[in-house]
N, C-alpha and C positions, 0 to 999 in steps of 0.2 A: 335932445341928446342925453344919453345916460352913461355911455361907456367912456372911460378915460384911458389914455395911453395910446400906443401905436404898435404896429407890427402885425405879423401873421397870427392867425388863430390855430389852435390844435384841431385838425380835421381828421386825425387818425381813427377816430371812433364814430365818424359821421359818414353815411353813405346815401346815395340817391336811389330812388326806386319808384315803382308805379308804372302803369301803362298809359296814363293820360286818358281823358275823356270821361272819367267818373263812372258810377254805376257798379253793380256787382257781377254783371255778366253771368257766368255759369256757377258762381259760388252758391253754397247752400244757405247762406245767411239771407233771410227774406226781409225786405223793407216793410212789408205790410201794404195792403191794397190802398192805393190812392194817397199814400203819404209822400209829401213833397220833400225836397232836399233840406230846406231850412228846418222843417218840422223834425226830420230825422236827426239833424245836427243837434237840435235842441234836446231831443229825447235822450241822446247818447252822449251829450256834452261831457267831456273829460272822463270818458268811460275807461274801463279796465280791459276786460277780455271780450272781444267781439262775440265769440261764441256764447259766453255766459250771459251777456246782456240780452242777446236776441234769441236765446233759447236753442241755438244750434249746437251740434256736436263738433267742437273745434278739432278734435282728433281726426275726424274724417273729412273735414272741409278741404276743398281744393279751390284755388283761385281760378279765375277765368283764364283761358289760354292767353299767354303773353302778359299776364298781369304783373309778373316780376319785372319784366322789361329792363333788366339791368344793363343790357347791351344795346338798347335803343338809342337813336341819335339824341332824343330828348333827355334821356338819363345821362348820357355822356356829357351833354351840355350842362345839365344840372350839377353833375359831379365836378366838372371843371369850375363852375361857379362856386361851389362849396369850397374847393381846394384853394381858390383865390381869395377867400375871405380874410379881411384884416379887421383890427379893432375899429379903425376909422370907418370902414364900410358898414359895420354893425349899427352905426347910428343913423343910417339912411336906407339900409337894405334888409328886407324881412328875412331872407334866407340866412344872411350873415348874422342877423340879430339872434336867430335861434342858435347858431353855432357859438356865438359869444356868450349867450346866457348859459349854455351847456358848460362852457369852460368855467364860468363863474360858479355855477352850482357845484361842479366837481371839486373846486377849490374849497368852497364853504363846507360841503359835507365831509370831505376828507378830514377836516379839523373838528367837526362837530360829532362825528360818529366813528367810534373805533371799529375797524374792520370794514369800512366803507369800500365798496368796489363800484366803479362807474358803470352805468348802463351803456348800451349802444344807442345811437340816435339815427333815425331814418327819416329823411325828408323826401316826400313823395307827392305824386298827383295821380288821381284816378284810382285804379284797382291796385291792391298790394297783397302779396301772400306773406303771412306772418306765422309765428309759432303758435298763435292762437286761432289760426284759420284765415279764411279770405276776408279782406276788409276793403273799405272804400273811403275816399275823401269825404263822402257824405256823413261819415261817422264823426267827423271832427278829430281833434287830437286824442290819442289814447296810448296807454302803456300795456304791453303784453308781458306778463310775468314768465311765460314759458320760454321766451327767447331774451328776456331782460332787455327789451328795446322800447324806447319811446318813439312814437310815430307822429309826424307833423306834416300837414299840408299848409304852406304859408297862406293859401287862399282863404283859410279859415278866419284869419284876422279881420277880413272885410265882412265876413258873415257875422262875426261877433258884434261888430259895430252896427250892422243892420238889425240885430236882435236887441239893441239898446245898450250894449256895452261900449267900450272904448277901444280904438285901435292905436292908442298912444303907446310909445315904446315900453314903458313899465308894465302896462296892461298886457302887452304881448309876452313880455318876460314872465309875468305871473302865470300865463298859460303853460309855458315850458316848465316853470318851477313846480306847478301843481303835478304835472306828470312825473317829474323826478321825485316828488313826494311819494307817489305810488311806488316808485322803485325803492325808496327808503323803507316803506311799509313792507315791501316784499322781502327785503333783507332782514327785517326784524321779526317777520312771521305774522305781523298784524294783518297783512293782506289776506292770507289764507284763512285766518281766524274770522275776519269780517265776512268773507265770501260764504262761510258756513252758516251765517246768521240771517240770511234773507235780507229784506229791505232795511231793517234796522242796522244790520252790519254794514250794508252798502252806504247808508248815510254817515255812519261813523268813519268809514274809510275815506269818503269824499271830504268830510269836514276836517279830518286829520291832515289830508293832503293840502287843504287850504291853509291850515295852521303851519305846516312845514314850509309852504311857500312863503309865509310871513317870516319864519325863522331865517330863511335864505335872504329875504329883503333886508332884514335887520343887519345881517353880517356883510352883505355884498358891497357896501360902501365904506367899510371900516378896515383899517390895517394897511400896512405898507404895500401889500399886493392886491388891494381892492380893485376890482375891475370897473365898478360903478362909481360915478361921481356922487357926492352927497345927495341923497334923495330929498325931494321937496314935498311939501304938503299937497301941492297940485298933482304931482306924479302919483302919490299914494291915492289921491281921489279918483284917478283913472282906474286903479285896481278895484276900489270900492264900487265904482259904477259898474264894472264888469261883473263882479261877484253878485251884485244885486240883480243884474240882468239874467243870471243863470240859476237863480234860486228856483226850487220846485214850485213855489207858490206863484212866482212870476211866469214860469213856463206853463204850468197846468191851470193856473187860476187860483185865486185866494180861497175859493169855495171847494177846491178839490180835497179829497180825503188824505190827510197827512200820513195815514198808515201806508199809503201807496208811494210815498215819496222815497226817492233813492239817493238824492244828493243833498238834501237839507234846504231849508227856507232861505230866502234872501238875507234875512236878519242873521241866521245861523252862519251862513257862509262868510258874511262880513265879520261877524263876531270872532270866528275862529282864525281868520286871517290876522285880525288885530291882536289876538292872544299870542300868536307866533311872533308878530312884529314887535310886540311890547316886551322887549328884553331879549328876544332871540334865543329862548331856552326850549329845546326840543322836548324836554320833560313835561312842559306845560301842554303839550299837544295830545295827551292821552285821552282821546274821545271815548275810549272804552271804559274809563274809570269814573264816569259821571253819568247821572241821569238828567243833567241839565245841559242839553245840547244847545 
């Protein structure tokens, strides 16, 4: 258990979506020949813009028919689930944990960043139409700067565990915090800057989002309105385990060419999370001001 308190969560900025069933259907984003779902998730883990990552033109992409699915029975059921979420449920339910983490992140960043505006959050399954183009659950969680929305399929948490990470509560919350880190980067202009720099910029964006997730973790259990109970070393260890599991060297192999890395090594991802968590100062997360990632 990580959350403390009781009562309903704020679901005004959370919506359900997706068509169910997975896959890209008629969308223009291609998975690549013979690439399995887990491999696709690994390659795109914690991505930003589906069109940018896979080389598609997001401005022209269309989701498969019915991919929004907002009026489907499944999405009505999911929306009802979201709207029923309470703090207590967030300690046992993955959907409600995403909602509660979102609430905590918005509280922390409203205090840490002048002019902070909260993103939208979309919880979905299968295909989804976004401001960045057609996307799928196979991509894992992602943030779309065009519609300022963070997208999550709760089924991803089980995939993360299969990839060697942790499905512990704080590890799941780290996933959400990382995507909100991209939103902070979007607000500061860092996201656009990094996207103009190729692979090196992508690495710096991803590592900064890890650092910003660490900033959130530092503040999330402090103060009279803290939503998290005091974090333990064991809980932080689950985040470290997950960060190690999604390093480029772990995913692509230690002998792969670092010039092609887009997210940073396991060591780098852990290091930058710890930099953010050590003192909780966003100013220490400037990955663009150092040559020592």
